VOPAGU-2260 file (C-alpha; in pm, 1 decimal, decimal comma):
REM VOPAGU-2260
SITE   aa  ch    i         X         Y         Z
SITE  MET   A    0   -1695,1     -27,0   -1785,3
SITE  GLN   A    1   -1473,4      10,5   -1479,9
SITE  ALA   A    2   -1230,7     284,1   -1378,4
SITE  TYR   A    3    -953,4     308,9   -1121,8
SITE  LEU   A    4    -867,6     519,3    -817,8
SITE  PHE   A    5    -507,8     541,6    -698,2
SITE  VAL   A    6    -466,3     658,2    -337,3
SITE  HIS   A    7    -108,3     771,0    -279,4
SITE  PHE   A    8     126,9    1038,7    -150,2
SITE  ARG   A    9     386,3    1248,6    -334,9
SITE  GLU   A   10     763,5    1263,7    -323,3
SITE  LYS   A   11     804,0    1608,0    -169,4
SITE  ALA   A   12    1021,5    1728,1     118,5
SITE  THR   A   13     745,0    1952,7     251,9
SITE  PRO   A   14     457,2    1839,3     479,1
SITE  ASP   A   15     197,7    1861,3     201,4
SITE  GLY   A   16     361,7    1568,1      22,7
SITE  GLU   A   17     280,5    1326,2     304,5
SITE  GLN   A   18     -95,6    1365,9     281,3
SITE  VAL   A   19    -373,9    1185,5      92,9
SITE  TYR   A   20    -374,1    1226,2    -286,3
SITE  PHE   A   21    -603,2    1072,7    -546,9
SITE  GLY   A   22    -524,0     974,3    -904,6
SITE  LEU   A   23    -783,8     858,0   -1159,2
SITE  SER   A   24    -774,0     642,4   -1468,8
SITE  LYS   A   25   -1028,4     501,4   -1710,5
SITE  ASP   A   26    -801,4     223,2   -1832,4
SITE  GLY   A   27    -534,1     168,9   -1566,5
SITE  PHE   A   28    -269,1     298,1   -1808,2
SITE  HIS   A   29    -319,5     673,8   -1833,2
SITE  TRP   A   30    -359,4     859,1   -1504,7
SITE  GLU   A   31    -479,8    1205,8   -1416,7
SITE  GLU   A   32    -448,9    1413,1   -1102,0
SITE  VAL   A   33    -739,4    1501,4    -874,2
SITE  ASN   A   34    -784,0    1839,4    -704,1
SITE  ASN   A   35    -520,5    1995,0    -932,5
SITE  GLY   A   36    -252,6    1776,1    -779,0
SITE  ARG   A   37    -326,5    1891,6    -422,9
SITE  PRO   A   38    -407,4    1669,7    -123,9
SITE  VAL   A   39    -771,0    1564,3     -89,3
SITE  LEU   A   40    -732,1    1482,5     282,1
SITE  TRP   A   41    -495,7    1603,3     552,8
SITE  ALA   A   42    -359,5    1434,4     864,2
SITE  TYR   A   43    -397,0    1652,0    1173,6
SITE  TYR   A   44    -335,5    1388,2    1440,8
SITE  GLY   A   45     -54,0    1152,4    1529,4
SITE  ASP   A   46     261,3    1239,0    1335,9
SITE  LYS   A   47      56,0    1479,1    1119,8
SITE  GLY   A   48     165,9    1305,9     804,8
SITE  VAL   A   49      61,9     984,2     626,7
SITE  ARG   A   50     227,6     746,6     383,0
SITE  ASP   A   51     181,0     399,7     235,4
SITE  PHE   A   52    -193,0     391,8     174,4
SITE  THR   A   53    -444,3     118,9     122,3
SITE  ILE   A   54    -812,4     157,9      39,0
SITE  THR   A   55   -1088,8    -100,6      49,1
SITE  ARG   A   56   -1460,8    -118,6     -21,8
SITE  ARG   A   57   -1656,8    -300,7     248,0
SITE  LYS   A   58   -1867,7    -575,2      93,9
SITE  ASP   A   59   -2169,8    -559,6     323,5
SITE  THR   A   60   -2217,6    -182,7     352,9
SITE  GLY   A   61   -2027,0     -43,8      54,1
SITE  LYS   A   62   -1837,6     192,3     284,2
SITE  PHE   A   63   -1479,6     284,5     190,0
SITE  TYR   A   64   -1184,1     284,6     428,3
SITE  ILE   A   65    -839,6     436,8     382,7
SITE  PHE   A   66    -562,8     311,6     613,0
SITE  ALA   A   67    -216,9     469,9     614,7
SITE  THR   A   68     116,2     468,4     796,4
SITE  ASP   A   69     114,3     738,2    1064,8
SITE  LEU   A   70     444,0     908,8     980,7
SITE  SER   A   71     575,7    1245,0     867,2
SITE  LEU   A   72     937,7    1263,7     760,8
SITE  ALA   A   73     895,7    1635,6     690,9
SITE  TYR   A   74     819,3    1699,2    1058,6
SITE  GLY   A   75     943,9    1395,0    1245,1
SITE  MET   A   76    1280,3    1322,4    1082,9
SITE  ARG   A   77    1407,4    1661,5    1198,0
SITE  ASN   A   78    1233,2    1641,7    1532,3
SITE  GLN   A   79    1152,3    1335,2    1743,2
SITE  TYR   A   80    1337,8    1088,0    1518,5
SITE  HIS   A   81    1669,9    1280,2    1512,6
SITE  ASN   A   82    1737,6    1212,4    1143,4
SITE  SER   A   83    1746,4     837,9    1209,3
SITE  TRP   A   84    1551,9     572,5    1017,1
SITE  TYR   A   85    1641,7     334,2    1299,8
SITE  GLU   A   86    1463,3     555,5    1553,0
SITE  ILE   A   87    1158,3     565,9    1328,0
SITE  SER   A   88    1160,1     187,8    1296,6
SITE  VAL   A   89    1191,6     129,8    1672,2
SITE  ASN   A   90    1003,5     427,2    1816,3
SITE  GLY   A   91     760,4     519,5    1539,2
SITE  SER   A   92     382,9     510,7    1562,1
SITE  LYS   A   93     194,8     195,2    1657,8
SITE  ASN   A   94    -120,1     348,0    1505,4
SITE  PHE   A   95    -267,6     361,6    1159,7
SITE  SER   A   96    -444,6     670,4    1033,4
SITE  VAL   A   97    -795,4     591,2     908,4
SITE  TRP   A   98   -1061,9     775,1     707,4
SITE  GLU   A   99   -1401,3     641,1     597,9
SITE  SER   A  100   -1657,7     743,4     338,8
SITE  ASP   A  101   -1984,9     632,7     182,2
SITE  ASP   A  102   -1920,0     794,4    -156,3
SITE  LEU   A  103   -1541,7     853,1    -201,3
SITE  VAL   A  104   -1577,3    1232,9    -183,9
SITE  ASN   A  105   -1716,5    1302,9     163,3
SITE  TRP   A  106   -1473,4    1165,6     418,3
SITE  SER   A  107   -1474,6    1136,2     795,9
SITE  GLU   A  108   -1230,1    1307,3    1025,9
SITE  GLN   A  109    -899,0    1125,4    1054,0
SITE  ARG   A  110    -888,3     877,3    1340,4
SITE  LEU   A  111    -604,0     669,3    1480,6
SITE  VAL   A  112    -633,4     292,1    1523,1
SITE  LYS   A  113    -373,3     134,3    1750,8
SITE  LEU   A  114    -282,9    -221,2    1648,8
SITE  GLY   A  115      71,3    -244,9    1784,6
SITE  ASP   A  116     162,7    -320,8    2144,9
SITE  GLU   A  117     491,6    -260,9    2329,3
SITE  ASN   A  118     657,3    -550,2    2142,0
SITE  PHE   A  119     621,0    -377,8    1804,1
SITE  GLY   A  120     821,1    -101,0    1646,7
SITE  CYS   A  121     665,0     131,2    1391,2
SITE  LEU   A  122     370,2     -13,8    1197,7
SITE  TRP   A  123     431,8      37,5     826,8
SITE  ALA   A  124     240,3       2,7     503,3
SITE  PRO   A  125    -103,2    -142,9     583,7
SITE  ASP   A  126    -290,9    -345,0     322,8
SITE  ILE   A  127    -637,9    -503,3     344,8
SITE  ILE   A  128    -778,4    -819,4     186,6
SITE  PHE   A  129   -1123,9    -973,6     229,9
SITE  ASP   A  130   -1092,2   -1330,3     356,3
SITE  SER   A  131   -1375,7   -1520,9     188,1
SITE  GLU   A  132   -1319,1   -1826,8     410,4
SITE  ASN   A  133   -1376,8   -1632,8     732,7
SITE  GLU   A  134   -1593,2   -1356,9     584,8
SITE  ASP   A  135   -1387,1   -1087,1     749,6
SITE  TYR   A  136   -1105,1    -850,4     658,7
SITE  VAL   A  137    -736,3    -914,4     713,1
SITE  ILE   A  138    -532,1    -599,7     764,0
SITE  HIS   A  139    -161,5    -675,1     734,2
SITE  TRP   A  140     151,3    -462,2     766,7
SITE  SER   A  141     526,5    -474,0     822,1
SITE  SER   A  142     698,7    -406,3    1151,6
SITE  PRO   A  143     997,0    -503,6    1362,6
SITE  HIS   A  144     907,4    -711,5    1667,4
SITE  LYS   A  145    1095,4    -800,8    1983,7
SITE  ASP   A  146    1080,2   -1174,8    1916,2
SITE  TYR   A  147    1210,1   -1142,9    1558,5
SITE  PRO   A  148    1593,9   -1143,8    1552,9
SITE  ASN   A  149    1840,4    -897,8    1400,2
SITE  GLY   A  150    1589,6    -615,1    1385,9
SITE  PHE   A  151    1424,5    -777,2    1083,0
SITE  LYS   A  152    1077,4    -662,1     987,5
SITE  GLY   A  153     805,8    -921,3     940,2
SITE  ILE   A  154     448,7    -918,0     808,6
SITE  TYR   A  155     178,7    -924,8    1076,5
SITE  TYR   A  156    -199,4    -924,4    1057,5
SITE  SER   A  157    -518,6    -854,6    1247,2
SITE  ARG   A  158    -877,7    -945,7    1162,9
SITE  THR   A  159   -1183,8    -722,5    1165,6
SITE  LYS   A  160   -1543,8    -737,7    1049,7
SITE  ASP   A  161   -1642,9    -378,8    1119,2
SITE  PHE   A  162   -1316,6    -176,5    1114,3
SITE  GLU   A  163   -1385,7     -78,3    1473,3
SITE  THR   A  164   -1267,7    -385,6    1664,6
SITE  PHE   A  165    -953,6    -578,9    1570,6
SITE  SER   A  166    -805,7    -910,8    1675,7
SITE  LYS   A  167    -468,3    -941,7    1846,1
SITE  PRO   A  168    -185,3    -925,5    1586,2
SITE  GLU   A  169     -32,9   -1250,2    1461,4
SITE  VAL   A  170     252,5   -1340,9    1228,3
SITE  LEU   A  171     154,7   -1367,9     863,4
SITE  TYR   A  172     494,8   -1407,0     693,1
SITE  ARG   A  173     859,3   -1394,1     791,3
SITE  LYS   A  174    1170,9   -1462,5     590,2
SITE  GLU   A  175    1454,6   -1636,3     771,7
SITE  ASP   A  176    1745,7   -1453,2     607,9
SITE  SER   A  177    1611,8   -1095,5     585,5
SITE  GLY   A  178    1333,3    -860,9     674,2
SITE  VAL   A  179    1024,6    -822,9     457,4
SITE  ILE   A  180     806,4    -515,2     408,7
SITE  ASP   A  181     526,3    -373,4     193,6
SITE  SER   A  182     296,4    -674,8     161,2
SITE  ALA   A  183       4,9    -654,7     -83,5
SITE  ILE   A  184    -238,9    -946,5    -112,9
SITE  TYR   A  185    -489,7   -1021,4    -391,0
SITE  GLU   A  186    -734,5   -1304,3    -448,1
SITE  GLU   A  187    -817,4   -1467,6    -779,1
SITE  ASN   A  188   -1017,9   -1789,7    -822,7
SITE  GLY   A  189    -977,6   -1883,4    -457,9
SITE  THR   A  190    -599,5   -1840,4    -451,3
SITE  TYR   A  191    -428,0   -1560,0    -262,1
SITE  TYR   A  192    -123,5   -1388,6    -410,3
SITE  MET   A  193     112,2   -1179,5    -200,7
SITE  PHE   A  194     366,6    -933,8    -337,0
SITE  VAL   A  195     624,5    -839,6     -75,8
SITE  LYS   A  196     956,4    -654,8     -68,5
SITE  SER   A  197    1250,2    -859,9      59,4
SITE  GLU   A  198    1507,9    -631,9     220,3
SITE  ASP   A  199    1796,8    -864,9     135,0
SITE  LYS   A  200    1883,1   -1200,2     -30,6
SITE  PRO   A  201    1750,6   -1076,7    -270,0
SITE  ALA   A  202    1681,3    -707,8    -208,0
SITE  LYS   A  203    1391,3    -725,6    -450,6
SITE  ASN   A  204    1018,1    -781,6    -464,4
SITE  LEU   A  205     880,1   -1134,6    -440,1
SITE  LEU   A  206     552,5   -1300,6    -537,5
SITE  LEU   A  207     405,5   -1578,3    -322,5
SITE  LYS   A  208      79,4   -1775,1    -325,9
SITE  SER   A  209    -144,8   -1957,7     -80,0
SITE  ASP   A  210    -483,7   -2124,5     -55,1
SITE  HIS   A  211    -557,4   -1909,6     251,2
SITE  ALA   A  212    -539,5   -1534,9     309,6
SITE  THR   A  213    -306,2   -1573,6     607,5
SITE  GLY   A  214     -88,5   -1845,2     453,4
SITE  PRO   A  215     129,0   -2037,8     457,6
SITE  TYR   A  216     271,4   -1877,8     141,8
SITE  THR   A  217     510,7   -2033,2    -109,7
SITE  ARG   A  218     730,3   -1844,2    -353,6
SITE  ILE   A  219     658,8   -1826,1    -726,8
SITE  GLU   A  220    1005,7   -1866,1    -876,5
SITE  ALA   A  221     907,0   -1745,5   -1223,7
SITE  PHE   A  222     848,4   -1399,2   -1079,9
SITE  ASP   A  223    1208,2   -1390,4    -953,5
SITE  GLU   A  224    1325,8   -1449,2   -1309,4
SITE  CYS   A  225    1117,9   -1155,4   -1435,0
SITE  MET   A  226    1273,3    -929,1   -1173,4
SITE  ALA   A  227    1629,7   -1049,8   -1238,1
SITE  ASP   A  228    1732,5    -748,7   -1448,5
SITE  LEU   A  229    1604,6    -491,3   -1200,3
SITE  ALA   A  230    1863,2    -328,8    -976,9
SITE  PRO   A  231    1837,2    -430,9    -610,5
SITE  HIS   A  232    1743,9    -192,6    -327,3
SITE  VAL   A  233    1558,7      60,4    -547,5
SITE  TYR   A  234    1207,8     -86,2    -600,9
SITE  GLU   A  235     949,0    -135,1    -327,2
SITE  ALA   A  236     581,0     -83,6    -236,3
SITE  PRO   A  237     424,3    -329,6    -483,3
SITE  THR   A  238      60,0    -269,1    -565,4
SITE  ALA   A  239    -145,1    -444,5    -831,6
SITE  VAL   A  240    -483,6    -440,2    -998,0
SITE  ARG   A  241    -673,9    -677,8   -1223,8
SITE  LEU   A  242    -764,9    -485,0   -1537,2
SITE  GLU   A  243   -1096,0    -514,1   -1716,8
SITE  ASN   A  244    -940,2    -735,9   -1985,2
SITE  GLY   A  245    -828,8    -986,3   -1719,7
SITE  LYS   A  246    -461,5    -890,9   -1725,5
SITE  TRP   A  247    -283,5    -797,7   -1405,4
SITE  CYS   A  248     -94,3    -472,2   -1372,1
SITE  LEU   A  249     176,5    -453,0   -1106,3
SITE  PHE   A  250     329,6    -122,1   -1001,4
SITE  LEU   A  251     666,0    -101,9    -823,1
SITE  ASP   A  252     772,2     220,4    -654,6
SITE  TYR   A  253    1115,3     326,6    -784,6
SITE  TYR   A  254    1319,4     522,3    -530,2
SITE  GLY   A  255    1665,6     497,7    -687,6
SITE  VAL   A  256    1702,7     872,3    -743,5
SITE  ARG   A  257    1625,1    1181,4    -540,9
SITE  GLY   A  258    1319,6    1396,9    -595,2
SITE  ALA   A  259    1080,3    1397,0    -886,9
SITE  GLY   A  260    1241,8    1102,6   -1067,4
SITE  GLN   A  261    1088,6     868,6    -812,1
SITE  GLY   A  262     754,3     703,2    -871,0
SITE  TYR   A  263     577,6     392,3    -992,7
SITE  VAL   A  264     694,7     165,2   -1273,9
SITE  PRO   A  265     432,6     -64,8   -1436,7
SITE  PHE   A  266     453,1    -436,4   -1524,8
SITE  ILE   A  267     186,3    -641,7   -1705,2
SITE  SER   A  268     100,9   -1011,2   -1669,4
SITE  GLU   A  269    -139,6   -1226,5   -1869,3
SITE  ASN   A  270    -172,5   -1468,8   -1576,8
SITE  ILE   A  271     -75,9   -1383,3   -1219,4
SITE  ASP   A  272     -42,4   -1751,0   -1127,4
SITE  GLU   A  273     238,2   -1794,9   -1379,7
SITE  GLY   A  274     424,3   -1502,9   -1224,4
SITE  LYS   A  275     549,0   -1363,6   -1554,8
SITE  PHE   A  276     539,4    -982,4   -1564,6
SITE  VAL   A  277     669,2    -761,3   -1845,6
SITE  ARG   A  278     785,3    -405,2   -1784,2
SITE  SER   A  279     558,7    -166,1   -1973,5
SITE  ASP   A  280     672,1     193,6   -1915,4
SITE  VAL   A  281     584,7     313,0   -2264,8
SITE  SER   A  282     217,7     222,4   -2223,0
SITE  PHE   A  283     169,1     433,4   -1910,4
SITE  SER   A  284     157,2     799,0   -1816,4
SITE  PHE   A  285     138,2     979,4   -1482,4
SITE  PRO   A  286     105,4    1353,6   -1414,1
SITE  TYR   A  287     371,1    1342,1   -1138,5
SITE  GLY   A  288     554,6    1096,1    -915,5
SITE  PHE   A  289     300,4     877,6    -736,4
SITE  LYS   A  290     436,3     722,2    -418,6
SITE  HIS   A  291     338,4     414,7    -218,1
SITE  GLY   A  292     -34,9     359,6    -253,4
SITE  THR   A  293    -312,5     123,4    -360,6
SITE  ILE   A  294    -544,9     103,1    -660,5
SITE  LEU   A  295    -918,0      51,6    -615,0
SITE  THR   A  296   -1148,4     -53,3    -898,7
SITE  ILE   A  297   -1438,9     191,3    -919,1
SITE  THR   A  298   -1743,4     250,8   -1140,3
SITE  MET   A  299   -1761,4     521,1   -1405,7
SITE  GLU   A  300   -2018,5     698,3   -1190,2
SITE  GLU   A  301   -1768,7     704,4    -902,8
SITE  TYR   A  302   -1496,9     822,0   -1140,8
SITE  GLU   A  303   -1708,8    1118,9   -1251,5
SITE  ARG   A  304   -1806,4    1198,5    -893,2
SITE  ILE   A  305   -1442,7    1217,3    -781,2
SITE  LYS   A  306   -1330,2    1405,1   -1091,2
SITE  ASN   A  307   -1600,8    1671,4   -1066,3
SITE  HIS   A  308   -1610,2    1713,3    -689,6
SITE  GLN   A  309   -1520,1    2056,9    -553,5
SITE  TRP   A  310   -1238,6    1956,9    -322,9
SITE  ASN   A  311   -1112,3    2188,8     -52,9
SITE  GLN   A  312    -843,3    2400,3    -220,1
SITE  GLU   A  313    -660,4    2496,6      98,1
């Protein structure tokens, strides 16, 4: 039997919201808080806040890595970014915050990994996929870039085998008529599926597929039909997980209201390749508003270890 770990942040205006939170589930439907709803890890370097998490389990060593956007709105929006999302996009961090662990409860000190050069703006929303063709890991993210017109954000990637050294960033996916953000890639039966948020035309989430982790990707039109009734501009940060019964569960982060009403909305698919997802709010429960994160499949032993661990209560 498998269980699930959701690494995320919370929709709060105070600095404690933009830290590392864990949620647990035995079935992927009903979620519980960890550490009494407090952060399990804190960012003390960089912007001193973190958002938009991904977590991966390294295949050769079993070690776990959390990567996150290095950004605090609670501190930075009022300070160095002068209440401007544009300033964040152009002048924000070119680092990712990283933690590592052998057991999911004892974590390293936060470190910063710089993947962006002077041509990049802020590096947002990292995600990691194992590339079985190259036997390495592809870390991908969204960012504006000097050679991409109109200030559009594109999806870029870097390769690593050890999470210490990284290849020079390359383009993974761009959309000609708008920016794209929040890429999340999954592999099933040798095919790679990428969920991504289009910022316009349409301002909705898309699903694409490819025979290779770094593309080229083609759009699955049936997914567009499933998303047709959703309002534009209010869903982002797609993350998905393959459940134990073989179904796929997609979560979209709803940000169409202020405060506690924000959080993830679930969709279920019998077959990811068909691209047909059905909204399934009634089947799910969350203790509070989860924000932009990633779900990792874990064992029941790991579930119990996280649940029963005496986390720092500070």
